[in-house]
N, C-alpha and C positions, 0 to 999 in steps of 0.2 A: 504494500500500500504506500502511496506517495505521502511523504511527510511534509506538512505545510506550516508556515508561520506567517503571521500578518504583522508587518513592521510599520509603525506610525511615527513619522518625524513631523512635529508640529511646532510652530512659533507664531508670533504676532503677524507675520507676513504671509505665510503659506502653510499648507498641510500637504505632506507627501506620504502616500500609503503604498506599500509594496507587498505583493503576495509572493512569498518565497516557497518554491516547491523543490524538495531535495537539494537545498542550499543554493538554488539558482533563481534569479529574478524571473518571474513569470508574467506578472501584471504590475503596472505602475500607474498611479493616479495622482495628479498634482492639481491643487486648487489654490489660487491666490485669494486671500481673505476679502479683497475688494472686488473680486470677480467670481462670485459664487455661481456655480452651475445652475442652470434652470431646467434641465431635462426632467420631465415628469411634473413640473409645476403646472397648475391649472389657473387659467385667467378668464376674466370676463372681458372679452375683446369687442372691438368695434370694426365692422367690415368697412374698410376705407376705399377699396377699389376691387372691382370684379373684372377678370379677363376671360371672356367667353371663348376666345380663340385658343387659349391655353388651358381651358377648363380649370381655372384656379382663381384665387383671390388673395389680396393683401389684407392682413388683419392687424390693427393697432392694439397692442397689448400693454402699452405704456412703457416700452423700452426704447433704447436709442435706435434700434433697427426694427422695421415692420416685419411681422411674421408672415410666412408663406403657407397658404392652405391649398392643397391639391384637391381637385374634385372628388377623387376616390376616397379621400379621408373626411368628406363632409357627411354629416348624419342627416339622412332623409327620414324624418320621423314618420311620414305617411307611408313609407315603403319598408319599414323595419319588419323583419320576420322574427318573431319571438321563438327561438329554437327550443325544442324540448330537450331534456337532459340526454336522451338516448341518441340524438342525431349527430352530435359532434364529440370528438375524442382527443383533440390536441390543441396546442396553444395558438395555432394559426387560424382558428375557427372564428374569425371576425370578418363578416361579409363586407365587401367593398361597394361603395355607392356607384350606381351607373347613371343616375339622373343628372343632366347638365346642371352645372353649378348655378347658372343664372336663374334657374327655375326654383331654386331652394333658398338662396341668399339674396339680399338686397343691400345696397350701400347704406351705411348708417345703422344697420341692424346690430343688436347686441347678441353675442353668442358665447357659449362656453367652449374653450379650446385648451388643449394640453400640448406642451412642448415635446415633440418627438425627437428632434435633433437640435443641438446647439447651433448658433450662428457660425458659419464656416466662411472665412475670408470676407468677401463683400456681401455674401448672402445672409439674409436674416434667418432666424430660427424656423425650422420646419414644424408646422402645427398639425394637429389632428382633432377632430371632434369625437373620435372613438376613444373616450376617456377610460383609462384604467387606473385603479388605485392599488399599489402594491403593498403587501404585508410580508410577514416572515414566511408563512406557509401558503398563502392564497393571494390571488390578484382579483380584485373586484371589477366586474364589467357592468357598470350601472345601466347601460342602455340595452342589455340583452339578458336572457335568463338561463342560458345553457350552462352546463358544467363541462369544462375542458380539463384535460389532464396533460401535464408536460410530456413531451415526446421522450424526454430522457428517462422517464419512469417506464421500464419495460413491462410488456403485457405479462400478467400473472396475478397471483393472489393479492399482492400489495396494491397494485393498480385498482383491482376490483374493490378492495377494502376501502381505499380512499374515496372512490366514487360513491360507494354506498353511504359512507359517513356524511360526505358533503351534500349529497342529494337529500339526506334526511334532515339537514339543518334548516331552520327557518331563515330564508334569504330575502323575503319581502320582494319576490319577483325580480331579483337582481342576479346577474350572471357571475360565475366564479371560474377561475382557472386555478388548478392545484399545481403548486410549484414543486420543483424537484426536492427542495428542502423539507417537504411534508412527509417524505418517506420515514416511517417509524413514528410519526406524531400520533398522539392519541386523540380521541374525540373531543376532550375538553380543550386541548391546545388549539385545535382547528376551530372550535366554537368561539373561543375567546378572540382569536385572530379575526374571524369573520365579523364579530360584534364590533370590534374596533374599526374595521374598514367601513362598515355601514354607518357608524357614527361620524367618521370622517366625511363620507359622501353627503350625509345630511347637512354638515357644516358648509360644504360647497353649494348645495342647493339653497341654503339660507343666505349665503353671500350673494348669490345671483340676484336676489331681491333687494339686498341692502347695500351692496358695494357699488360705488360709482364706476362706470366704464370709462377708460380701461383701468382694470385693477386686478390684483391677485386674489384668488379664491382658496388656493391650497399650495403650500410650499413643502417640497419633499424634505427629508431629513438632512442633517449635516453630512458632509462627505464621508467621514469615518463611520458614522452610524449607518448610513445607507449601504456602504460597501460591506460592512460586517453582516448586516441583515441579508445581503444578497450572496456573499461569497463564503460565509462561514459554513463549515461542515465538520463532522466528527473527527476527520483526519487533521484538522488544524490543532497543533499541539500547543502553540503559544500565540498570544496577542501582546505585543510589546509597544508601549507608547512612552516617548521621552519627555513629554510636557505634562506637568502635574495637573494643571487645570483641565487639559484635554482628557487626561487619564480619569479624573474624577467624574467629569461629565459623561464619558463613555461608560464608566462603571455603573453609574446610575441608570443609564439607558439599557445596558445589558441585564442588570438585575431585574428590571421591569419587563423586558421583552425576551431575552435569551439567557436565563439564569445559569445554564450549564456552560455558556461561553464566558460569563463573567468570572468563573473560577480560573479561566486560562489567561485572563488579562493581568498584566504585570506592568509596574512603573519601572522603566529602564533608567538606571542611575550609574551606568558604566562611565569610565574615564574617557573612552573614545566616543565621538559622535556616533549615533546609533546606525546610520547608513554605512559608516566606515566599519563598524564592528562586524557587519554581515557582508561586506564587500560590495555593497549596492552602488556606491559611487562609481566603481569600475564598470559595473553592468550598465549604469546609466550612460557613461561615456561611450561604451560600445554601441548602445542603442542610438546614439547620435552620429555614428560613423557610417559611411557608405560601404565600408568593407568589413566583413565579419569572418574571422578565421574558424575553420572546422578543426576538430581534434586531430585528424590525420595529416593536416597540412594543406588541404584545399581551402576554399573560401567562397563566400557569397558576396555579390555586388548588388546592393539595393538602391534603386533610384526612383524617387517619387516625382511624378509630373502632374499637371492638371487633369489629364485624362485617365491615367492609370499608374500603378506601381509595377515596375519590372524587377525581377530577381534573376540573376545569372549565376549558375553554379559552375565552379572551376576546380580542376584537380590541383592546381598550383604545383607545389613541389612534391606532391604525393605520387609515387610511381608504383606503389603496390608491391606484393611479393609473389603473386602467382601469374596472373595474366591480365590483359586489358579489361576483359569483361568483369572480373572480380573487383578490380580497382575502381571501375566506373560505378558498379553497383554499390560498393561500400561508400564511395563519396556521395552518391545520390541519397543513400539511406541517412548518412550523417546530415546532409543538407536538409532533408525532410524534417528532422527533429528540430534543427536550428531555425528553419524557416518559420514553423508554427510558433516557436518561442519568440522570435523577433516580431511577428505579426501582432502577437499579444502585447509584448512590452511596448512596442512603438505605436500601438493602437492604429494600425494601418487598415483602412477600409476602402470600399469601392471595388473597382476592377483590378485584379492582380494577375500578372502573367509570369509564370515561372519557367525558365529555360534550363531544364535539367540537361546533364551531359547525355548525348545521344546513346540510346540503348537499342541495339538491333533485335534482341530477343524479346518477343511479346511477353514472355514469362517474367522477365526482369521489370518491364513496364508495369505489369500487374502487381508485382511485389511493392514497387514504389507507390503506386496508386493506393493500395490497401494500407500501406504504412502512413500515408498522408491522411487518409480518412481516420485512422486510429489516433493519430496525434491531434487531429482537429476535435476529437471528442472532449479534449481538455479545455477547449476554447468556448467561453460562454457566448461569444458573438455568433450570430447565425451566418453560416457559410454555404456556398453552393459550388461544387467542384465538378468539372468535366474530366473525362478520362484523358490520359496522356496520349498525345498524338504521336505519330511515327517520328516526328522531328524532335520529340522529347519535351514538347510544350504542354503546360497545364494552364488552363484558363479557369479562374475562380473569382467569386465575389465574396466579400465579407462586409457585414452590416456595419455602417459607420454612424455613430451618434454624436461624436465630438471630434475636434481636430487631432491629428496625429501629433506625436511627440516632436517630430521634425518641424512641422508647421508652427508649433507653439514656441519653440526655442531656437529656431534658426531664421536667419534673414538673408536676403540677397547680398552677395559679396560685392563690395565696392571695387575690388580689383578686377573681377571677371564680369562685371556688369550683369549679374544675375544668373550666370550659367552654373554657378555653384552656390554654396551657402555656408555661413559661419554662425557661431553663437552670438546672440545679442549682447550689447554692452551691459544691459541690466542683468542678464543671466550670468555673465562673467563676473559682474560685481557681486552677485549673490554667492557665487562660488568663492570669490575672494574673501567675503565675510565669513563663510564657513571655514575657509582655510586658516584665517586668523584665529578663530575660536579653537580649531583643531590644534594649531601650534601651541596656543596658550595652555590647553588642557594636557597635551602630551609632554610638554617640556616645562610646565609650570612657569611660563614666561608672562610677565605682565607689561613688558615694554617691547614693542615689536616694530621693526622697520619694514616698510612696504614700498617697493618700487613697481609702479603700474602705469599703464597707458592713461593719458589725461581723461579720455572719455569714461574710463572705469572709475577713476577717482571722482569725476564730476557726478556720476550716477550715485555713488555712495553718499556724497555730500549733499545731494539734492533729493531726488525722488526716493532714495532708500535711506534717508537720514534717520527716520524714525526706527526702522528695523536695526540699523547700525547702532543706534543709541542703546536699544534694549538688549541686543545680543552681544555687544562689545563694550561700549562705554560704561553701561550700568554695572558691568562686571569688573570695573576698575582697570580694564586693559588699556594701556596707552599705545596709540598707533601713530606713527610718524610717516606720512606719505611723501614720496619723492616722485615727481612725474618722470616717466621713462622717456627715452629718446624715440620710441616707436610711435608711429601714427597708425591710423586705421588701414593704411595701405600696406603696412608691413605685417601682414597677418600670418606669415610663416614663423614669426618669432613668438616666444612665450608671452602670454598676455599679462602675467604677473609673476613676481618672485618674492616669496615670504621667507624671512630669516628669523 
């Protein structure tokens, strides 16, 4: 069984949460305190513009960017079919609307919408009227009445048991999806979860009558609470948090909602920064690199573009010990494991093209394809994979709900005019602040000399001055900055040097 840990690094500026599986970073979530995620939030929106030619509409939900509502995600109340429990059996059982959007919505109309995807680049958040309210074991579907079961719960006695329990509960004509986490849950746990979800939905309905549009009706949990609710399982051995306030808040939440997880929560008080203790800073650096090494000596090249992400598999200096076929097969097998790991860590979504090393034997292609499907079972994001072509190409899609790691922390390079990318000054300044704290802790130094680029120093002294004060100055660490001779154009040189 895979051993898992959840590592939480939290401060006044940001929260970083890592899911570690068998000592390797598998998933990474980062949220700045001033940029709280809005996926799953429910709003009372105002239809600002309808585009019949695109079967879509723009919805004002009170944010800086107008939300986008596609016609297939519009709720046509007059055409809703209230499914019976026996009709549907999986989590995709939410019918799409086929009525033209201009026949359902009108400009100025007030509607309930939920954020399905964060704003990406210049695009506003993707919205839906098919609202879902997630809990620990169940997901409430207020506009339908069927019972769906997660596809990850295999057919058998447990699936039948869960269906029987949920169908017997009083649901007030509301639909329910049973989540994978419900495996092993008893009737009382499911009943309590459902009661809490129904109460939440009643609050949304009340807000629709009393909240001015545009306005928020329901806000999902904090990042750490939401993620532990969604990713916690019995094979998680530890949940470590390095910030005392975050630890206490999370402990209270877990005691109320997942008491057996609360017993695994610990306050990390080690001398090393928590991400250093588990080697996660190195994993993060690798996830921002375009080239990732394989154990045998081969490597992957990952390149993200507007249209798709391409992944190229290379043998590198690996020449094998038997023959070309075994060398290629071993490299492709290693690449399959690392590919899925990097998709999860980097949060890469959309269309993905993987160029495996050519395999002449159809048997080898089938081995790699089955291995890819097996690895993707670890991925919570929905994927769709086509079989490997004779050229060794795999076409796949992965559901995207937020920006990838690269798009968040990399920017067009001023030297190459956008054909490559580098870390932002703000991100490098945060790395420098963490390095100052690290040096102070590891070497008991309270007086530190720093030589860094002018733009990094400027970022620390201005937009990051508050976090610098809390994390560095309030700890009585004296920092003396010296501007380096490097400019933004000299990006091949080290960005800072801490002594």
